N, C-alpha and C positions, 0 to 999 in steps of 0.2 A: 584887297590881298593880290598882289603882284603875281602873277602867273608865271610858271615857270615854261624856261622854253623846252622842249623836247625835241626839239629838230637836229639830229646829226651832221648836215650839210647845210652850206648856205642857199637859199631857194632862188631860183632864177623867175620873175613874172613875164609874163607872155601868154598868148591866145595861138595856142597850137592845136589842130584837131587831134581826136582821140575816138580811134574805133574801137567798138565795144562786139561782144558776140553780135547781137541784136539791135544794135543803138549806136547811137556818135555822141561826142561830149568834145567840150573845150576845155583846155588848161585854162588856170586861173596863175598857180606856180608850181615849180617841179624843181627837183635836184636828184642827184644821182640815188639816193635812195627813199625818195618819196614824190608824190605828187597830191595834188588839188584840183579836180576838174568838174563841171558841172554839166549835169544829163538830164534828159526826163525820164530814164531807167531808175528803176529800184534797188537798192543796195542795202546789205546789213553790215553792221560791225562785227568783224571776225571772218567773213564771208572771203572765200578764195577769189581772186580775179585775173583775167588775162585781158589784157587789151595792147592797141598799138598805137604810138606816136605818127603823126607824118610830119614829116620835117620837110617840107616844101620847097624851103628858102636855101637849101644847100643847091639843087640843081631842079628847079621846077618842070624839067621835062623828063625826070626820073626821081621824083621823090625818095629820099631816105625814109625807110618804116624801121620802127624802134619796137621791138616785139618785147613785152613786160609782163612778168608773172609776179603776184603779191599776195596782198592780203590789206581787206579795209578796216580802217582803223578808226574813221570817224563818217558819219552821215548828218547834214544838216539840210532840213526840208524849207523850203521857201515857196509854196504855192504847188506849181507844177515843177519845177526844177527843184533837183537835186546836188547839194555840192558833196562830194566825196573827195574825202581825204585816204590815201592808200599808200601803205609801205612797197618800196619796191624789191623783192628778194633777189630776182635773175631779171637780165635782159639780154636780147641777141640785134643784132644787124639782120633784116630781113633782103635778101640779095636780089635785087631788082632789075639787076643784066644779065636774066639766064636767056 
């Protein structure tokens, strides 16, 4: 049986640093409405999440930080690594030039 595509936006593949409240992760793919990242932290579907995606390639001396709020939609465990899919509800650019 063919799985239906549930994504609303085209996904971009890439490894970007993700900062979590008390941990870190790295993206596998992302769009303006969702993200999939890997981490050693544990999450549960339906859980609210806040995280920051660090965009170092824009300006290595002053990376752009994208602060996101969303909800966990899926978790895939692979040993000590957790794959986390989250819907992004809102995001803001953090001002790093203060």
